[in-house]
N, C-alpha and C positions, 0 to 999 in steps of 0.2 A: 165277413160283410165287405163288399168292395164299395168304392165311393158311389158307384151307381145304385147299388142296393141301399146305401145309406141315404142317398137323395130320395129314394122312393119311401123310405122309413119316415123321413122328415115330413114328406108330403102326406103320408098316412096319419101322422100325428095332427097335421093341420085339418085334415078331413074329419078326424074324430072331434076335434075341437069345435068345428063348424056344426057337425051333426048334434053334439051335446049342447049347443047354444051358447058356448062361451066365446065363440069369435064369430063375428058376421062378416065374412070375406068371401071373395072368390078364390078358390084353391088354384094356386098357379100351376103352370104345366111342369115346372121343374124347380128344384131347390139346389142352389149352388153349395157344394161342400168342398172345402180347401184345407190344406194344412194350417194350423192356428198361425196368427200374426203376432206381432209384438204385444205382450200382455195376455196373450191366449194361453191355453193349456190343453192337455188331452192329444187325442190323435187327429181329429178333425174339427173344423169349425164351420158355421153358416150363419149368414146374416138374415135368414128368413123372418125373424121377428121385426127387424127394422124395415124390411120390404113390406110387411103387412100392417105396421102400426097405423099408418095414416087411414087406410081403408077400415081398420078395426075400430078406429077412433079411441084407441088406448095407447098408453105409453109403451115404447118398445120393450122395456124390461118387464112390464106386465104381460105383455103378449109371449115373451120368452119364458116367463115362468109357467104359463098355461100349457106351453109346448113341452117344457122340461118335464112336467110330471108324466105326461103321456109317453115321452121317449124313453123314460126310465122303466116303463112297462115291457120293453123289449129286452129279453134276457142277453142279447148280444151287446148291449150298451151297458157298460159298468158304471158309468158316472156321467152327469151332464152339469156344467158349471156355466152360469151366466157371467159374462164379464163386459166391461165397458158400457156402451150405451144400450146394449141388448144382444150381444153376440152369444150364440150357444156353442159351447165347446164340449165335444163329446169324446169320451174314452170308450174304447172297444175291447172286448174280450180277446185274450191272445190268440184264439183260433182265426181271428179275422185275416191276419196276414197268411196264415197256412192256407185257407181257403182260396185266396187270391193266387198264391203261388202255385197250388194245385191246379187251378184253372188254366194258368199260363203254360205250365208244362204239359197239360192234357191237350191243349190246342195248338202249341208249338208256335211257329211263325205266323199262323192264321189267328193268333189271339187278337181280338178287336175287329176280325173280319165279320161281315154279315153271314148269318147261319146259312142263308140259301139266296137264290137269284131273287133280286127285287123287282125285276121285270121292266124296269126303266130302260128305254133306249135313248142313248145319249150321242149326239154328233157334236164334237168340239170343233170350232173354227178357228184356225191359227194362221197368222202370217208366216211366210217362208223366211224365217229369220231364225238363227241357230239358238238363241236363249228361249224364244217363244216355243220352238220346237221341243226342247227339252222340258220346258214347264208343262206343255201340252201331254207329253209322254208320261211324265210323272203323275199329272192330274188323272189321266186315264187309268193308270195303275191303281190310284186311290179309289176312284169310282168303281172299278171293278172289285176292289176289296170290299165294297159295300153292296155288291150284288148286281151292279148295273152293267149293261152291255154297251161298249163305247167304241166309236170310230172317230178318227180325226180327218177334217178337211183342211187341206192347205190352200192359201191363197197364192199359189205359185208351185214350183216344183221343188221338193226338198232335196238337199244335196246328198249324194250317196255316202259321203264321210259321216253324215250325222247318224247314219245306222252302223257303219263298219267301226267307226272309233268311239262314238258316244252312246251306242246301243238304242238310239231311238228307232222304234218300230215304224218303218215306213212301208211295210208290206200291205198291199191292198188299200193304201189311203187314196182318197179321192181329191181331185183338184178341181171338181166341178160342182160338188155340193150334194151328190146322191150316192149312197152306198147300198150294196145288195147283201153283204155279209159281214160277219165281225167275229168277236171273241168273247165267250162267257167269262164269268169270275174265276172259273178254274182253268182257263186256257183252252176250253173246248170250243170248236166252232159252232156258232148258232147263226140263225137266219134273222137279219135285221131288215125291217121295212124301211124304205126311204123316210127320212125325217125332213119335212119341209123347211123347218127353220133351224138352222145350225145354231149352237149356243157359242158365242164368242168367248175365249178364255180372256182374263185380264191381261191386256198386253204389257208385258213387262218392258222396263228400260232396256234398249238393245245393249249387247255386250260391247264394250269399247275396244276389244282386242280379240283375236282368234283364240278360242279356248281349246282347240284340238291338241296343241303341243303339251297340255297338261295330262292328257290321257283321260280314259273314260271317267274313272271314279272322281278324280280332283276336279275335272272339268264340270261334271254334273253337279258336284257339291258347290262349286264356285258359282254356278248359274242358278241353283235352286235355294241355297241358304239365304241369301238376302231376299226381303220382300220385293214384290213385282215393281214398286215404285222406287226402289234403291237401286243405285249403279253398282253392278258386280265388279269385283276386283279379280282381275286375270293375272295372277302373279304365281311365282313359285312358292309363296308362303303355304299354299294349299298341299304342298308335297312334303314339307318338312315334318319331322317327327318330334314335336315338342308341345308342351301344355298350351301354348298360344294358338295352336292350330285346332279349332273346334273338331274338324273332321278326324284328326288323329286322336283326340280324346275319346270320341265316340268309338272308333275302331280299337283303341287300345283297351278301353274298358271291356269291350266284347271279347277280345283276344284274351284278356286276363281271366275272364270267367272261365273260358275254355281250358286255359292252363291249370286253373284250380280244379276242374273236373278231372283232368289227367293226373294231377298230383294226388288228389283223394283216392283215385282208383288204385295208384301205387301203394298208398297207406291202407287200402282194404276197406274204405268206407264209401258209401254213396249218399247222394242228396236225399233228404227226406222232409217235406213241408212241416213246419211247426212254427211256434211263436218265436220271434226274434226281437229282442230289445234294442232300443236305440237306432232302429232303422225306419222310423215313421215316415220320414221324408221320402224315402225310396219306395216304400209300400204306396204311399199316396200317388206318386207320378206313375207308378206301374198301373195302379187302378184307374188313373185318368186316361190311359193310352186309347181305349176304345173310343172315348169321347173326342180326343184329338184326331184320330182317324176319320170319324164321321165329319167333324167341323172342316178339316182340311179338304175332304172329298166334296162336301156341299158348297164351299166357299171357293173352290178351285185354288187352294192356297198351300202348295206343297212345302213353301218355307216354313209354315206353321208346325209341320211334322219335323222338319230339320232341326228346328229350334228346341222342340220337345225332346229330341233324341239327345241333344247336348245336355239338357236338363237331367235326363236318365242318367247319362254317363256320370255327370258331376255328383249325382246322389249315390251312384254304385261304388265309385272308387274308394270312399272312406270305409266301406263294409269289407273290402277284399283282405285287408290285412289280418282280419280277425276270422277268417273262414277256416284255415287249417290249424291244427294243433301245434303247440310250440314245444321244442325240446322233447322230453319224455312223456308229455301229456298224451293221454289217449283220446281218440274221437269220441265225442259225447253227442247227445241228442241236439245240444246247442250247435255244435259244428255242423251236424247234418242239416239242420234247419237254416243256418246260414249259407251252406252250399247250395241248398235248393233255391233260396232267395236270390243268390248270385247268378245261378243258372236261369232262373226266370228273368233277370235283368238282361242278361246276355241274349236270351231269346227275344225279348222285345226289341233290343237294339239291332239284331240281325234282321228281324222282320221288317222294321221300320227302314233300315238301309235298302232292303230288297225292294220295297215299294218306291223308293227314290231312284231305283235302278243302280244302286252302288253295292260293290261286294263287301261282305263282312268276313275277312280272313280270320282263321283260327290262330294264325301266327303272325306276328309283326316283327 
């Protein structure tokens, strides 16, 4: 059960309680599930009972107990514990992580992308400034991942170096506000009707220095990682290979997962999705990846994806030392499951970097 499926399960429990007359509330559109906080337990937690208590005119813990009974009816949920003011802490059967890993490996770098074209025709309006251009380019990639057709309109002429050095797509862009063709979510050409009102991207704080000397990957990260209202740092720190550099941590975690796959192949075993103990935080952030992509595309905030990738990398690195067998130990089902989870994490990191227009090398 992925976090998205668990959220639907929680909402189904609310709907059942309403239908059976134990709660008199409007069923919300979504239920937020997250890794448990301090004092929590299990795999995930939700504050849905606190959210509904006032409308239900009942104490939050009473609402939580009503939902707890119904959640335990789902065989995929092994335990539900009410903690604090009324938080529901849910434990899932071991197959939950296996199902998520299987989905990620099946979909590859397109995990979290929309299944098909959404039919929205989007035209982003962007000032002719280098950071704004990179943000608009990454935003267009995110929107296309969610099935939209996107074009960018510049208020001015983009510099050729933005394409040759930074990888910004300036082919066919319009500087007048009307476009006649575009690109679909899979890179195929599609026809786009003129959009009368272009959508302005959030104008980021301009870069204080020329990012081009950093090269494509480091420059794009330097411009995309800070939120739009934050001033970017254009320094050589983005090029150094140490833990204090978030871009390095993300690419290092990805490269380590690829190295583990090569080493496992030399040892004669392959990844196989299965339950993995002690990796709840990693499973949670991998399961949250589709929601992050949707939110980053909707809000035009590629920085949200960049920070999410750092979170994924930081959750991945502690797992990697336990993937391969040690000494004379023979590969077991646990090793194969951990290897599959590591491969899934690397896949999410590579896919996310690709949407930011940044390479994910297999070797560092």
